[in-house]
DOZA-467764 format. One line per 5 residues: their letters; for each residue y, x, z of N, C-alpha, C. Coordinates in steps of 0.001 Angstrom, whole numbers. Example, Ala and Ser with C-alpha at 12.3 -4.5 7.8 and 13.67 -1.06 7.14 Angstrom:
<sites>
as = -5690:13190:7800:-4500:12300:7800:-3300:13200:7800 ~ -2250:12850:7080:-1060:13670:7140:30:12900:7870
</sites>
This chain:
<sites>
xxxxx = -1198:843:0:0:0:0:1248:878:0 ~ 2247:504:-824:3499:1239:-873:4347:857:337 ~ 4752:1872:1117:5563:1636:2312:6990:2118:2053 ~ 7973:1246:2307:9366:1631:2174:9831:2333:3450 ~ 10509:3445:3297:11041:4172:4444:12533:3885:4538
xxxxx = 12982:3508:5718:14393:3177:5899:15142:4394:6428 ~ 16297:4630:5908:17173:5697:6382:18513:5077:6750 ~ 19159:5570:7798:20437:4991:8209:21466:5105:7088 ~ 22270:4071:6864:23329:4160:5864:24320:5258:6239 ~ 24867:5919:5250:25836:6982:5459:27234:6439:5206
xxxxx = 28201:6943:5966:29593:6555:5787:30302:7650:5003 ~ 30940:7250:3900:31679:8201:3084:33020:7602:2689 ~ 33978:8485:2450:35277:8086:1922:35362:8577:493 ~ 35503:7641:-435:35630:7963:-1855:36988:7457:-2325 ~ 37900:8378:-2572:39268:7959:-2853:39831:7269:-1625
xxxxx = 40269:6033:-1776:40774:5249:-648:39806:4132:-265 ~ 38553:4252:-686:37541:3239:-386:36491:3808:560 ~ 36213:3065:1625:35148:3435:2554:33823:2895:2036 ~ 32792:3707:2119:31455:3278:1726:30534:3434:2918 ~ 30106:2306:3450:29144:2282:4552:27797:1954:3938
xxxxx = 27032:3000:3610:25821:2783:2841:26191:2172:1503 ~ 25556:1053:1131:25836:429:-162:27042:-494:-166 ~ 27689:-695:975:28825:-1616:1064:30131:-846:960 ~ 30975:-1235:22:32295:-629:-140:33347:-1534:486 ~ 34264:-932:1241:35363:-1663:1882:36673:-1014:1456
xxxxx = 37579:-1823:897:38898:-1355:505:39940:-2131:1297 ~ 40952:-1424:1772:42011:-2003:2601:43229:-2223:1708 ~ 43591:-3480:1518:44639:-3825:557:45956:-4155:1243 ~ 47035:-3589:712:48371:-4007:1106:48633:-5373:475 ~ 49365:-6212:1179:49583:-7553:644:50854:-8160:1212
xxxxx = 51185:-9341:730:52329:-10089:1237:52037:-10599:2638 ~ 53030:-10522:3521:52881:-11187:4811:53366:-12615:4635 ~ 52453:-13564:4770:52809:-14963:4536:53596:-15510:5726 ~ 54426:-16525:5509:55206:-17084:6616:54315:-17714:7690 ~ 54728:-17550:8925:54073:-18216:10055:54882:-19475:10337
xxxxx = 54660:-20490:9495:55495:-21693:9542:54689:-22946:9863 ~ 53434:-22767:10286:52588:-23918:10581:51849:-24446:9382 ~ 52205:-24003:8181:51498:-24423:6980:50320:-23515:6695 ~ 49702:-23699:5534:48567:-22877:5117:48789:-22462:3673 ~ 48570:-21191:3392:48903:-20616:2089:47659:-20213:1312
xxxxx = 47782:-20136:-30:46691:-19579:-821:46557:-18083:-538 ~ 45605:-17458:-1227:45364:-16036:-1043:46451:-15225:-1730 ~ 47127:-14324:-1002:48137:-13476:-1647:47468:-12343:-2423 ~ 48231:-11653:-3263:47623:-10640:-4125:47403:-9322:-3400 ~ 46702:-8415:-4070:46685:-7014:-3662:47908:-6328:-4231
xxxxx = 48610:-5599:-3379:49723:-4767:-3830:49289:-3305:-3892 ~ 47984:-3104:-4028:47426:-1762:-4081:46737:-1403:-2784 ~ 45816:-461:-2813:45110:-75:-1590:45973:790:-682 ~ 45742:656:624:46335:1602:1557:45706:2977:1337 ~ 46482:4050:1482:45872:5375:1461:45046:5582:2734
xxxxx = 43879:6170:2607:42964:6377:3730:42587:7857:3786 ~ 42586:8434:4979:42234:9837:5150:41205:9996:6277 ~ 40386:11044:6170:39385:11321:7204:40034:12000:8411 ~ 39649:11577:9603:40117:12232:10817:39738:13707:10808 ~ 38527:14035:10357:38059:15417:10375:38958:16359:9584
xxxxx = 39607:15846:8542:40450:16703:7705:41785:17038:8367 ~ 42113:16351:9469:43381:16577:10164:43123:16763:11665 ~ 42026:17448:11976:41584:17555:13369:42623:18212:14270 ~ 43443:19105:13732:44438:19801:14558:45725:18997:14707 ~ 45891:17944:13927:47123:17160:13981:46964:15823:14698
xxxxx = 45741:15300:14774:45539:13959:15322:45321:14027:16836 ~ 45508:12906:17544:45248:12876:18990:43789:13177:19310 ~ 43552:13685:20517:42196:14031:20931:41269:12826:20889 ~ 41789:11633:21232:40950:10431:21227:40421:10139:19829 ~ 41204:10444:18799:40737:10221:17436:39562:11129:17118
xxxxx = 39644:12370:17560:38537:13291:17291:37259:12810:17970 ~ 37401:12159:19124:36226:11606:19814:35650:10429:19041 ~ 36527:9587:18490:36073:8422:17730:35553:8804:16348 ~ 36125:9870:15752:35818:10161:14362:36443:9116:13458 ~ 35871:8930:12289:36318:7880:11394:37447:8300:10484
xxxxx = 38322:7326:10183:39397:7504:9216:40675:6898:9771 ~ 41797:7133:9063:43052:6503:9474:43864:6146:8243 ~ 44745:5146:8428:45617:4702:7346:46943:4242:7941 ~ 48008:4229:7111:49334:3873:7621:49696:2425:7337 ~ 50429:1819:8268:50974:484:8054:52372:420:8656
xxxxx = 53266:-284:7978:54542:-607:8582:54336:-1690:9645 ~ 55201:-1676:10668:55170:-2750:11647:55394:-4088:10946 ~ 54550:-5062:11258:54571:-6415:10693:54130:-6461:9229 ~ 53491:-5419:8771:52913:-5430:7422:51526:-6061:7486 ~ 51116:-6699:6393:49838:-7418:6351:48799:-6645:5536
xxxxx = 47535:-6986:5808:46398:-6315:5188:45297:-7317:4905 ~ 44505:-7060:3837:43223:-7746:3696:42159:-6754:3275 ~ 40909:-7090:3575:39765:-6225:3304:38926:-6843:2196 ~ 38571:-6044:1205:37629:-6506:176:36295:-5809:375 ~ 35207:-6551:82:33850:-6050:264:33093:-6123:-1061
xxxxx = 32321:-5083:-1337:31435:-5087:-2504:30098:-4493:-2080 ~ 29023:-5126:-2503:27685:-4646:-2161:26716:-4874:-3294 ~ 25423:-4748:-2990:24371:-4904:-3996:23993:-6374:-4123 ~ 24139:-6979:-5288:23782:-8395:-5438:22314:-8666:-5147 ~ 21445:-7714:-5404:20008:-7934:-5216:19525:-7598:-3808
xxxxx = 20346:-6912:-3007:19920:-6478:-1675:21126:-6481:-746 ~ 21454:-7626:-128:22689:-7747:649:22618:-7003:1983 ~ 23759:-6935:2630:23910:-6316:3949:24698:-7241:4861 ~ 24517:-7075:6162:25368:-7738:7149:26479:-6782:7557 ~ 27670:-7325:7813:28797:-6489:8240:29561:-7171:9364
xxxxx = 29911:-6394:10382:30758:-6864:11477:32126:-6201:11357 ~ 33170:-6965:11670:34545:-6463:11650:35181:-6794:12988 ~ 35789:-5786:13608:36490:-5994:14874:37900:-5450:14772 ~ 38804:-6034:15552:40189:-5566:15653:40408:-5162:17105 ~ 40608:-3859:17333:40736:-3399:18708:39503:-3709:19521
xxxxx = 38332:-3595:18887:37035:-3876:19517:36904:-5330:19975 ~ 37612:-6225:19317:37431:-7668:19488:36928:-8205:18158 ~ 35775:-8864:18179:35179:-9349:16948:36122:-10321:16246 ~ 36398:-10071:14963:37368:-10875:14223:36862:-12269:13911 ~ 35551:-12519:14058:34989:-13837:13780:34736:-14631:15043
xxxxx = 34225:-13959:16096:33826:-14678:17307:34803:-14539:18455 ~ 35648:-13490:18436:36547:-13238:19547:35901:-12540:20719 ~ 34622:-12234:20620:33921:-11520:21691:34253:-10029:21628 ~ 34142:-9344:22781:34347:-7910:22788:33221:-7224:22021 ~ 33467:-6003:21593:32598:-5302:20658:31154:-5204:21136
xxxxx = 30251:-5548:20252:28821:-5396:20469:28182:-5146:19121 ~ 27160:-4303:19084:26467:-4051:17829:25214:-4918:17680 ~ 25090:-5934:18531:24048:-6941:18356:24607:-8074:17499 ~ 23848:-8476:16490:24277:-9577:15632:23991:-10911:16314 ~ 24988:-11790:16328:24849:-13129:16901:24692:-14118:15760
xxxxx = 23650:-14964:15861:23280:-15825:14739:24186:-17031:14570 ~ 24747:-17528:15642:25569:-18724:15516:24754:-19994:15525 ~ 23675:-20039:16298:22883:-21256:16408:23698:-22342:17105 ~ 23410:-23627:16787:24143:-24707:17433:24052:-24615:18950 ~ 25176:-24798:19620:25209:-24776:21072:25365:-23391:21656
xxxxx = 25436:-22344:20811:25624:-20988:21305:26885:-20413:20673 ~ 27079:-19129:20898:28231:-18466:20283:28138:-18560:18770 ~ 29295:-18522:18108:29318:-18603:16664:28849:-17318:16001 ~ 28526:-17415:14736:28127:-16246:13952:29229:-15195:14024 ~ 28849:-13942:14297:29860:-12905:14481:29795:-11817:13420
xxxxx = 29245:-12142:12265:29152:-11171:11178:29199:-11914:9852 ~ 29347:-11153:8773:29353:-11707:7422:28230:-11069:6618 ~ 27943:-11648:5475:26920:-11112:4576:27586:-10729:3257 ~ 27346:-9492:2828:27933:-8945:1587:26819:-8537:637 ~ 26799:-9097:-614:27429:-10333:-1017:26851:-11533:-226
xxxxx = 27573:-12679:-168:28589:-13115:-1084:30000:-13101:-497 ~ 30172:-12689:773:31519:-12705:1335:32361:-11672:602 ~ 33412:-12098:-117:34137:-11134:-936:35268:-10420:-211 ~ 35843:-11056:838:36995:-10462:1505:37227:-11122:2856 ~ 38081:-10488:3642:38511:-11044:4920:39975:-10678:5099
xxxxx = 40806:-11706:5322:42252:-11517:5429:42784:-11640:6849 ~ 41931:-12042:7804:42447:-12222:9151:41366:-12711:10097 ~ 41791:-13090:11295:40846:-13557:12305:40433:-15000:12011 ~ 39259:-15346:12439:38676:-16658:12194:39459:-17754:12909 ~ 39979:-18702:12118:40632:-19873:12692:39802:-21132:12489
xxxxx = 38665:-21017:11765:37776:-22153:11541:38330:-23159:10557 ~ 37474:-24114:10167:37856:-25207:9269:38424:-24708:7952 ~ 37920:-23557:7466:38361:-23034:6184:39645:-22236:6218 ~ 40051:-21746:7405:41305:-21009:7535:41110:-19726:8344 ~ 41991:-18764:8091:42107:-17578:8929:43576:-17403:9309
xxxxx = 43838:-16528:10281:45199:-16112:10614:45338:-14663:10190 ~ 46324:-14387:9390:46449:-13129:8671:46503:-11908:9589 ~ 45853:-10804:9155:45956:-9516:9821:47364:-8959:9617 ~ 48079:-8704:10721:49429:-8142:10655:49518:-7014:11680 ~ 50052:-5862:11267:50091:-4678:12120:51209:-4755:13149
xxxxx = 50871:-4375:14399:51859:-4264:15470:51484:-3072:16346 ~ 52482:-2441:16987:52186:-1310:17862:51455:-1754:19117 ~ 50670:-841:19674:49979:-1125:20923:50960:-1081:22088 ~ 50625:-1804:23144:51398:-1742:24377:52466:-2799:24532 ~ 52569:-3728:23572:53598:-4760:23646:53018:-6167:23735
xxxxx = 51686:-6285:23722:51048:-7579:23897:50940:-8434:22660 ~ 51215:-7873:21491:51171:-8653:20261:49777:-8717:19646 ~ 48943:-7739:19904:47679:-7645:19179:46658:-8655:19678 ~ 45704:-8964:18829:44578:-9819:19218:43830:-9171:20383 ~ 43645:-7865:20304:42980:-7143:21394:43666:-7393:22726
xxxxx = 44981:-7262:22759:45713:-7438:24003:45625:-8850:24542 ~ 45655:-9832:23654:45628:-11221:24098:44245:-11659:24571 ~ 43192:-11120:23947:41832:-11520:24329:41348:-10760:25556 ~ 41655:-9452:25627:41098:-8620:26701:42087:-8323:27811 ~ 43395:-8546:27556:44405:-8194:28549:44770:-6723:28531
xxxxx = 44192:-5947:27606:44471:-4512:27493:44636:-4160:26010 ~ 45311:-3054:25776:45438:-2546:24410:45056:-1063:24412 ~ 43761:-837:24481:43236:515:24627:42744:1129:23322 ~ 42391:303:22347:41675:817:21182:42475:726:19887 ~ 43015:-440:19579:43723:-617:18329:42812:-466:17130
xxxxx = 43417:-412:15955:42667:-169:14736:41652:-1239:14393 ~ 40735:-857:13519:39641:-1705:13050:38323:-992:13287 ~ 37289:-1775:13538:35949:-1222:13675:35010:-1977:12735 ~ 34225:-1240:11968:33318:-1823:10988:31907:-1336:11258 ~ 30936:-2227:11073:29531:-1854:11241:28703:-2615:10214
xxxxx = 27914:-1888:9426:27079:-2456:8366:25613:-2272:8727 ~ 24820:-3330:8498:23395:-3333:8820:22570:-3486:7547 ~ 21498:-2722:7462:20562:-2850:6346:19605:-4022:6597 ~ 19084:-4636:5535:18031:-5640:5721:16716:-4970:6102 ~ 15842:-5733:6709:14517:-5211:7044:13722:-4955:5765
xxxxx = 12844:-3966:5779:12033:-3676:4589:11248:-4908:4142 ~ 11221:-5096:2831:10446:-6192:2258:11192:-7495:2128 ~ 12397:-7587:2700:13145:-8849:2622:13794:-9055:1254 ~ 14176:-7975:601:14822:-8040:-705:14265:-6932:-1588 ~ 14471:-7028:-2904:13982:-5965:-3787:14588:-4615:-3415
xxxxx = 13796:-3558:-3553:14282:-2220:-3251:15087:-1638:-4404 ~ 14873:-2136:-5611:15571:-1633:-6798:16265:-2784:-7499 ~ 17321:-2485:-8232:18063:-3568:-8896:17282:-4176:-10044 ~ 17520:-5457:-10313:16961:-6095:-11498:17729:-5637:-12731 ~ 17451:-6189:-13904:18269:-5857:-15077:19745:-6085:-14786
xxxxx = 20623:-5438:-15535:22064:-5476:-15231:22556:-6879:-14911 ~ 23192:-7053:-13738:23659:-8382:-13329:24909:-8789:-14081 ~ 25197:-10087:-13988:26439:-10603:-14548:27609:-10083:-13726 ~ 28800:-10095:-14323:29997:-9663:-13616:30212:-10577:-12416 ~ 30512:-9985:-11257:30632:-10771:-10033:31849:-11690:-10044
xxxxx = 32967:-11252:-10667:34181:-12062:-10653:34761:-12111:-12064 ~ 35375:-13212:-12390:35970:-13298:-13713:37276:-12506:-13792 ~ 37869:-12177:-12657:38984:-11241:-12602:38757:-10370:-11380 ~ 39461:-9267:-11300:39378:-8451:-10092:39835:-9287:-8901 ~ 39242:-9093:-7711:39643:-9906:-6562:41149:-9899:-6356
xxxxx = 41706:-11110:-6313:43131:-11334:-6097:43976:-10791:-7246 ~ 43371:-10449:-8363:44147:-9959:-9496:44443:-8484:-9380 ~ 45079:-7899:-10388:45362:-6466:-10384:46422:-6115:-9357 ~ 46401:-4830:-8870:47460:-4414:-7944:48835:-4567:-8578 ~ 49792:-4956:-7745:51162:-5122:-8221:52078:-4344:-7287
xxxxx = 52239:-3041:-7506:52979:-2205:-6562:54481:-2422:-6655 ~ 54982:-3357:-5846:56412:-3625:-5814:56965:-3194:-4472 ~ 58213:-2855:-4423:58800:-2352:-3182:60159:-2981:-2945 ~ 60512:-3070:-1665:61821:-3601:-1293:62551:-2631:-367 ~ 62117:-1356:-314:62749:-397:579:62183:-487:1983
xxxxx = 62777:237:2912:62268:303:4277:62482:-1018:5000 ~ 61672:-1247:6038:61840:-2435:6857:63128:-2324:7675 ~ 63653:-3462:8156:64889:-3417:8926:64785:-2506:10134 ~ 65931:-1890:10507:65932:-970:11642:65483:-1643:12924 ~ 65751:-2942:13070:65330:-3664:14278:63827:-3640:14441
xxxxx = 63093:-3622:13315:61639:-3546:13401:61204:-2109:13653 ~ 61807:-1159:12933:61403:233:13072:61647:754:14482 ~ 62650:211:15174:62982:704:16500:61868:489:17500 ~ 61025:-517:17283:59938:-810:18199:58639:-103:17810 ~ 58698:709:16748:57465:1300:16233:56843:2240:17249
xxxxx = 55536:2107:17462:54786:3003:18314:53922:3906:17466 ~ 53194:4796:18104:52387:5745:17350:51158:5082:16753 ~ 50357:4423:17599:49145:3784:17096:49368:2287:16975 ~ 48641:1686:16028:48836:279:15715:47554:-500:15949 ~ 47720:-1786:16224:46617:-2734:16252:46951:-3878:15322
xxxxx = 46119:-4910:15327:46338:-6044:14435:46579:-7310:15240 ~ 47686:-7964:14932:48001:-9248:15516:47702:-10363:14532 ~ 48001:-11595:14950:47722:-12775:14126:48994:-13244:13452 ~ 48923:-13422:12133:50054:-13914:11376:49888:-15365:10985 ~ 50416:-15709:9807:50356:-17081:9330:48958:-17496:8901
xxxxx = 48792:-18809:8679:47474:-19356:8302:47279:-19292:6797 ~ 46040:-19001:6424:45675:-18876:5021:44350:-19599:4786 ~ 44182:-20151:3587:42928:-20826:3244:41872:-19794:2878 ~ 40871:-19681:3708:39779:-18737:3451:38567:-19110:4290 ~ 37418:-19187:3628:36169:-19516:4316:35424:-18243:4707
xxxxx = 34765:-18312:5857:33834:-17256:6271:32452:-17868:6224 ~ 31625:-17391:5310:30385:-18085:4974:29303:-17902:6046 ~ 28573:-18963:6344:27387:-18822:7202:26350:-17926:6518 ~ 25555:-17240:7320:24501:-16368:6806:23396:-17220:6188 ~ 23145:-17117:4870:22108:-17940:4241:20706:-17394:4453
xxxxx = 20584:-16176:4986:19280:-15529:5106:18707:-15603:6518 ~ 19562:-15727:7534:19109:-15765:8914:19226:-14408:9580 ~ 19576:-14419:10873:19833:-13171:11591:18599:-12284:11668 ~ 17400:-12885:11593:16179:-12093:11665:15967:-11240:10419 ~ 16791:-11455:9397:16696:-10671:8164:17171:-9239:8354
xxxxx = 18055:-9007:9318:18762:-7735:9397:18121:-6775:10392 ~ 18051:-5525:10005:17489:-4459:10848:18607:-3935:11741 ~ 18656:-4420:12963:19781:-4098:13830:19753:-2656:14340 ~ 18635:-1973:14118:18573:-559:14467:18933:359:13320 ~ 19217:-206:12167:19516:591:10983:20918:222:10496
xxxxx = 21913:927:11019:23292:542:10760:24182:1764:10620 ~ 25364:1557:10044:26411:2571:9950:27699:1952:10465 ~ 28460:2713:11228:29707:2178:11759:30832:3198:11553 ~ 32067:2713:11587:33217:3588:11415:34415:3007:12143 ~ 35231:3878:12711:36456:3510:13411:37618:3791:12464
xxxxx = 38441:2769:12224:39592:2890:11331:40855:2849:12191 ~ 41515:3985:12333:42744:4071:13115:43927:3639:12251 ~ 44887:2966:12875:46105:2544:12186:47301:3259:12808 ~ 48172:3802:11951:49349:4511:12455:50598:4011:11750 ~ 51741:4224:12400:52995:3836:11772:53424:4884:10748
xxxxx = 54501:4593:10048:54909:5434:8924:55303:6844:9356 ~ 56033:6947:10472:56458:8264:10918:55269:9141:11294 ~ 54299:8549:11990:53132:9316:12415:52286:9726:11217 ~ 52156:8829:10237:51409:9163:9015:51978:10419:8349 ~ 53288:10445:8192:53913:11584:7527:53810:12844:8372
xxxxx = 53945:12694:9704:53832:13855:10576:52435:14476:10519 ~ 51409:13636:10402:50035:14136:10376:49677:14699:9017 ~ 49990:13963:7961:49480:14309:6632:50484:15079:5777 ~ 51768:14974:6098:52790:15534:5233:53071:14695:4008 ~ 52426:13537:3897:52589:12654:2747:53641:11587:3045
xxxxx = 54432:11223:2042:55386:10128:2274:54659:8801:2422 ~ 55270:7904:3174:54730:6561:3326:55015:5755:2062 ~ 54056:4953:1580:54365:4055:457:55509:3118:827 ~ 56306:2726:-169:57391:1782:90:56835:490:670 ~ 57610:-155:1535:57167:-1427:2090:57095:-2471:988
xxxxx = 56145:-3398:1072:55927:-4332:-38:56998:-5406:-122 ~ 57022:-6049:-1273:57927:-7150:-1523:57642:-8283:-539 ~ 58647:-9096:-237:58439:-10240:641:57724:-11363:-99 ~ 57082:-12239:664:56400:-13386:66:57391:-14277:-678 ~ 58598:-14409:-137:59599:-15274:-784:60013:-14706:-2134
xxxxx = 60309:-13399:-2185:60713:-12792:-3447:59581:-12847:-4465 ~ 58362:-12649:-3986:57201:-12692:-4882:57044:-14095:-5473 ~ 57121:-15116:-4611:56961:-16494:-5080:58089:-16898:-6027 ~ 59305:-16492:-5704:60445:-16857:-6554:60347:-16214:-7936 ~ 59637:-15077:-8029:59446:-14428:-9325:58359:-15101:-10151
xxxxx = 57627:-16043:-9547:56607:-16783:-10271:55295:-16047:-10454 ~ 55042:-15008:-9651:53795:-14261:-9773:52635:-15073:-9204 ~ 51378:-14749:-9577:50250:-15589:-9170:49802:-15371:-7726 ~ 49302:-16457:-7141:48523:-16443:-5915:47091:-16794:-6339 ~ 46171:-16891:-5370:44783:-17051:-5755:44048:-18035:-4844
xxxxx = 43004:-18647:-5407:42116:-19536:-4660:40707:-19321:-5179 ~ 39734:-19550:-4326:38333:-19328:-4688:37603:-20663:-4681 ~ 36872:-20954:-5757:36062:-22167:-5815:34794:-21969:-4986 ~ 34874:-22259:-3698:33707:-22038:-2833:33525:-23170:-1824 ~ 33951:-24384:-2214:33908:-25512:-1285:32502:-25808:-772
xxxxx = 31476:-25472:-1553:30106:-25795:-1151:29471:-24723:-276 ~ 30203:-23660:0:29596:-22556:727:29576:-22762:2234 ~ 30350:-23688:2750:30413:-23878:4191:31340:-22866:4836 ~ 31479:-22975:6162:32397:-22118:6899:31915:-22042:8335 ~ 32001:-20858:8955:31589:-20777:10345:32615:-21491:11210
xxxxx = 32222:-21985:12387:33156:-22745:13228:34237:-21853:13816 ~ 35332:-22453:14296:36375:-21659:14946:35841:-21004:16209 ~ 36466:-19904:16610:36038:-19159:17795:36903:-19549:18987 ~ 36256:-19988:20053:36997:-20411:21250:37852:-19276:21791 ~ 37319:-18040:21773:38041:-16905:22327:39285:-16558:21516
xxxxx = 39284:-16933:20218:40438:-16639:19378:41427:-17794:19306 ~ 41014:-18964:19779:41849:-20158:19644:43188:-19997:20351 ~ 43183:-19279:21468:44417:-19126:22226:45262:-17932:21822 ~ 44829:-17182:20817:45590:-16007:20395:46904:-16452:19743 ~ 48011:-16035:20327:49320:-16399:19794:49617:-15571:18547
xxxxx = 50336:-16182:17636:50791:-15437:16471:51923:-14501:16892 ~ 52257:-13569:16022:53347:-12641:16314:54661:-13390:16518 ~ 54885:-14422:15726:56092:-15239:15902:56112:-15883:17281 ~ 54967:-16376:17743:54889:-17024:19053:55093:-16023:20184 ~ 54602:-14799:20023:54828:-13777:21048:56299:-13387:21078
xxxxx = 56927:-13292:19900:58369:-13044:19860:59114:-14087:20690 ~ 58794:-15350:20459:59478:-16433:21172:59225:-16359:22671 ~ 57963:-16065:23051:57627:-15984:24473:58364:-14841:25163 ~ 58661:-13774:24417:59373:-12622:24976:60886:-12776:24880 ~ 61343:-13886:24308:62767:-14104:24179:63416:-13308:23069
xxxxx = 62612:-12847:22103:63147:-12068:20988:63547:-12984:19844 ~ 64553:-12585:19125:64897:-13278:17891:63791:-13041:16863 ~ 63580:-14019:16007:62580:-13853:14955:62935:-12659:14086 ~ 61979:-11761:13864:62249:-10536:13120:61710:-10579:11696 ~ 61322:-11750:11250:60913:-11894:9859:61284:-13293:9384
xxxxx = 61279:-13460:8081:61601:-14751:7492:60341:-15606:7484 ~ 60278:-16597:8369:59114:-17478:8448:59411:-18863:7907 ~ 60493:-19007:7181:60750:-20285:6526:59695:-20525:5452 ~ 59307:-21778:5222:58257:-22053:4225:58589:-21487:2859 ~ 57549:-21049:2164:57657:-20550:797:56928:-21523:-111
xxxxx = 57581:-21948:-1178:56975:-22894:-2115:56059:-22149:-3080 ~ 54776:-22537:-3086:53801:-21945:-4013:53263:-23082:-4880 ~ 53830:-23298:-6065:53381:-24407:-6917:51932:-24220:-7349 ~ 51255:-25327:-7579:49845:-25276:-7975:49626:-24463:-9248 ~ 50586:-24485:-10164:50354:-23833:-11447:50354:-22311:-11363
xxxxx = 50819:-21730:-10235:50778:-20274:-10099:49571:-19820:-9272 ~ 48749:-20783:-8804:47555:-20435:-8027:46392:-20256:-8995 ~ 45954:-19032:-9173:44883:-18723:-10113:43543:-18957:-9428 ~ 42662:-19737:-10063:41361:-20059:-9502:40343:-18977:-9881 ~ 39616:-18496:-8884:38608:-17466:-9096:37217:-18071:-8962
xxxxx = 36291:-17601:-9785:34897:-18025:-9672:34237:-17269:-8534 ~ 33322:-17904:-7783:32618:-17197:-6717:31651:-16177:-7287 ~ 31185:-15274:-6433:30249:-14244:-6853:28917:-14831:-7247 ~ 28224:-14202:-8214:26843:-14507:-8582:25961:-13588:-7748 ~ 25071:-14957:-7187:24220:-14209:-6319:23309:-13191:-7076
xxxxx = 27041:13000:123:27484:14319:-352:28884:14695:74 ~ 29810:14566:-889:31177:14952:-532:31923:13756:26 ~ 32808:13994:983:33606:12931:1566:32943:12235:2731 ~ 31852:12776:3281:31164:12109:4388:32086:11982:5587 ~ 32033:10848:6285:32827:10574:7461:31913:10570:8670
xxxxx = 32234:11365:9685:31301:11465:10812:31555:10356:11822 ~ 30477:9925:12461:30534:8926:13526:30447:9657:14854 ~ 31285:9285:15788:31265:9934:17098:31382:8878:18185 ~ 31805:9279:19377:31867:8354:20501:32937:7310:20268 ~ 32682:6097:20694:33660:5014:20628:34118:4639:22021
</sites>
């Protein structure tokens, strides 16, 4: 009998894309949608964030980063991000995403055990790639998320701070699990059909509006975490294979540190990319937004632990601060929302260290 031997997935950085075994993760710059109580379509990619290995800057980064290993990328304060995922259509993987070691789907503190989401228990705390194509924020349930928006640690804005009462970790944490041997084909079938009729969210549109206002830059800290922004229409699909499909002992994980613009340049010597165009300017120019035809895919339930997480606008108000961004509604006409078809079912190694 032919026996398949499993090897742990390797984490590598290829260009600005992280590869955790067969799963590729790209961090996209995007429009920060208004936090106005409404719900918006999917905003575009404005290009990938630049990503660098901690090991390549070991003498410049904080000691805690060297302990964590992983990679780092720069974000402006109150800038938004989304993650795109690509994997093997014939042999999927499970992936967990955490913000400051708080699970972005369940709101539970970091654990490398997969939770199935059976009725009456905690909700599903991972995604399956394919078919989950992207994640733009924390799980709000009922087909919505709250957008990932960068904020400095120590001010109480991050999801981590609101759920745990502390802001010790920041950044993003990713963990990919291989399927158990024999669950899926070991080799690909004949060449598959194209997964998307267009690139996810359309082609990058690198537009700039100059630096963020000084009032925002003045509060910038060294390390960043992710807070909750406005609501967006996005489903997080239930696992169609079942939690018993995944080999929980065969996984790859990586710590993604987030830094502000000044720290990025101090560490790398590279200039920070220009801050992206505002959602209002983008919409007024008539550029496309996006929607995915996935109504039949279902959605995991909202997370009780995340339900009480205040948005950045709400934390501003609670602290008595004036609103530091334009959260007035933005009109997105139906004719500019591009419909996307759902998916059809060595060098650069990044080391893993203590978390």
